[in-house]
Every structure is written in structure tokens, then in C-alpha cells.
N, C-alpha and C positions, 0 to 999 in steps of 0.2 A: 449368113447373117450372124453377127456375134451377139452375145447376150446383152452387151451394153447398148446395142442399137435397138433392141426390142423395147416396147412400151409395156413394162410390167405393172400389174395392179393387184391389189388384195381385195378380197370380198368385203362388202360393207358389213358383214357379220363378224369380221375379225375383231377381236378384243382390242382394247386400248393399249395393252401391253405389247402387242405385236410379236409375241415370242413363240407362237405355235401356229403359224400361218403358212400357207403356200401362196405363191404369186403365179399369175397366169399372164401370158402374152399371146396375141393372135398374129399369125402370119397368113399369107395367102395359101400356103401349103399345109400348115399344121397349127395345132394349139400347143403351146409350150408351157410346162409347169416346172416350178423350182421351189426349193425350200427357202423361205425368207430368212431363216436363221443363218444360213451359210450360202450366200449367193455366188460364191466362187466355185461351188460344186457343179458338175454338169446338170443340165436340165433334161427333163423327159419331153418328148414330142409325140403327139398323137394326131392321127388323121381327124378331120372334122366329124365324120360319121362316128368314129370311135368315141370322141369326146362327147358328142351329144347323146350317145347311148349311155355313157357313164353318168352324165348329168341327169338324164331321165331316171335312171336307176337310183341315184342318190336322192332324188326328189320323191321317189316312191310312186312315180306315174308310169 
């Protein structure tokens, strides 16, 4: 699946400037993450369990 086919979104906590955000897209196989400042660069893909482990860590739970 190409990056243009993915439904990318930013966090609701992203500032109005939008200059320092990451974007996330979900697929059946992975969670994709890219830099919103340069969407032409390759994205990272994580397995669902790896992603949820990261989110729990970032949330401090």
C-alpha cells in the first residue's frame, strides 16, 4: 500500500502551526508513522503490539 493510499492523521494535541508533528495511519498489518514536515520521506511501520506498548509507555501507564 502506498503512502498516498493511507488515511494519515495528526494528534488532536498538535499545535495550530503543524510544524512539529508526526502523522499516523493504521493498516491491518501495522501502524505507520511519518514526519508531517516532509511526507515524501519513508515512513516507519510498527506491529500493533509494539505500537500499543509505545503508547502505554508514552502515557506513563
